[in-house]
ROKE-949519 format. One line per 10 residues: their letters; for each residue x, y, z of C-alpha. Coordinates in steps of 0.05 Angstrom, whole numbers. Example, Ala and Ser with C-alpha at 12.3 -4.5 7.8 and 13.67 -1.06 7.14 Angstrom:
! ROKE-949519
AS> 246,-90,156; 273,-21,143
This chain:
! ROKE-949519
MTMADPAQQI> 457,1161,1802; 496,1222,1816; 562,1224,1820; 586,1262,1892; 629,1316,1892; 704,1303,1882; 720,1342,1947; 671,1307,1979; 698,1241,1962; 763,1260,1973
AKAVQGCTQV> 747,1283,2041; 719,1211,2057; 775,1168,2027; 822,1208,2075; 792,1180,2129; 825,1113,2103; 893,1149,2123; 919,1168,2194; 944,1227,2165; 945,1281,2116
LTTQHQQCRT> 1002,1330,2112; 1003,1389,2064; 1062,1441,2047; 1065,1490,1993; 1135,1489,1961; 1137,1550,1915; 1088,1528,1854; 1077,1470,1884; 1034,1427,1933; 1056,1371,1969
IQFHECTAES> 1000,1331,2006; 1029,1265,2045; 979,1207,2057; 1000,1168,2119; 981,1091,2116; 928,1098,2058; 879,1044,2051; 885,1020,1963; 815,1042,1967; 830,1107,1993
VAVIYANGAA> 890,1119,1942; 845,1093,1884; 800,1157,1903; 855,1211,1906; 882,1193,1855; 816,1187,1807; 792,1251,1832; 858,1296,1815; 882,1304,1875; 951,1277,1866
ESLVWSSRNG> 994,1278,1815; 1063,1243,1816; 1085,1193,1860; 1148,1181,1904; 1162,1110,1921; 1225,1102,1965; 1254,1040,2012; 1300,1066,2064; 1352,1013,2102; 1305,959,2079
DLTESVFLAR> 1257,976,2142; 1201,1027,2111; 1176,1034,2046; 1152,1121,2033; 1102,1143,1980; 1094,1215,1973; 1042,1248,1928; 1058,1310,1896; 996,1360,1867; 1017,1414,1825
PGGTHAKEVT> 966,1471,1807; 943,1467,1740; 967,1399,1729; 934,1349,1685; 898,1295,1712; 879,1224,1669; 806,1210,1671; 803,1147,1638; 805,1080,1671; 871,1067,1647
HHFSYDDLRR> 938,1081,1688; 1025,1092,1665; 1079,1093,1718; 1147,1102,1692; 1210,1120,1725; 1236,1184,1718; 1297,1177,1764; 1327,1118,1811; 1384,1146,1853; 1415,1132,1911
TGQSEYRAIG> 1409,1183,1965; 1447,1158,2024; 1476,1096,2057; 1425,1039,2032; 1378,1085,2010; 1344,1083,1945; 1286,1134,1911; 1247,1109,1849; 1209,1170,1835; 1153,1171,1775
SLSMGGLTWD> 1089,1202,1752; 1019,1165,1750; 959,1195,1722; 896,1151,1716; 818,1136,1740; 805,1081,1774; 875,1061,1815; 885,1009,1861; 942,994,1884; 948,918,1857
DLNIGFVTTL> 945,956,1799; 1012,992,1795; 1044,930,1802; 1112,956,1811; 1172,928,1849; 1241,900,1849; 1285,840,1848; 1331,847,1906; 1399,804,1933; 1408,852,1986
SRETEVIGGM> 1457,824,2044; 1407,846,2099; 1358,785,2122; 1294,817,2116; 1269,866,2065; 1199,913,2070; 1179,933,2010; 1098,954,1999; 1085,938,2077; 1102,869,2069
TFRIGESVTA> 1170,835,2100; 1197,772,2080; 1262,735,2085; 1314,742,2036; 1360,682,2032; 1393,651,1977; 1351,656,1933; 1311,718,1913; 1245,747,1920; 1219,778,1853
IELPRNMGSL> 1161,830,1860; 1128,843,1790; 1139,906,1739; 1099,931,1682; 1122,899,1611; 1151,969,1582; 1186,982,1646; 1256,957,1627; 1305,934,1675; 1350,981,1730
ITKSKIFVAD> 1417,962,1764; 1449,998,1818; 1519,990,1856; 1477,950,1921; 1439,907,1866; 1378,924,1867; 1343,890,1816; 1284,906,1769; 1244,856,1728; 1177,845,1689
DLDEMIPGET> 1135,792,1663; 1135,746,1727; 1064,725,1713; 1103,669,1664; 1152,653,1719; 1144,610,1779; 1182,591,1845; 1247,545,1836; 1254,576,1762; 1317,607,1747
FTHLAGRKSG> 1331,674,1717; 1385,720,1684; 1384,793,1700; 1413,830,1642; 1455,893,1654; 1456,930,1608; 1479,892,1539; 1516,849,1586; 1486,781,1620; 1484,788,1687
PTYQLKQVIR> 1488,729,1744; 1426,677,1742; 1387,670,1802; 1334,627,1828; 1264,652,1839; 1242,648,1915; 1171,671,1906; 1132,719,1870; 1105,769,1909; 1051,829,1885
PGRPGFLSTK> 1059,889,1920; 992,917,1956; 967,861,1982; 961,877,2060; 927,940,2024; 967,990,2056; 1013,1045,2032; 1056,1081,2086; 1082,1147,2080; 1140,1186,2125
GQYDCGEAS> 1191,1239,2115; 1177,1306,2069; 1190,1324,2005; 1188,1380,1960; 1174,1392,1884; 1254,1388,1867; 1246,1317,1888; 1198,1300,1839; 1222,1353,1786
């Protein structure tokens, strides 16, 4: 079977997005794919149209994903992936941005397995297009085993290896070398079940350097 031209594959894939915006900032091209299906994102990544991912949640009411492609950038062709946070910083009140890089082929949103455990005070939290209620117990979202743990002043926690956990179990978050509070696992959520990514806002290369 003859493979379709990558440009044609991308052109077809972005039809699964509500809007695509391309801007140029110095030597970096920023492409925003708004509300793409997981399948569209897989094709876009597999064909090297995007190299980095900026993901953030602002005030618990939206999820952002911005894809950045650098001229001459390298793109993995293997059906494997690597995702790592380069930075996690507070950019405003109740606003957190996780910046990472992604290189792979054959990606699906479920393959990412990224997210966090949160005990934010607001009643609901929106992550990966999913809205759920935050009660006394926490909602755990799976992360790759090699991600480790990150913690912020507003108690956003990152956990790993949640496949071995079941609702009702308790676990202790470790902040550095000190033992953290113990929480009861309310439910395990894996991002992407609705099948959508949403991008809003505008970022330049400096945000993901």
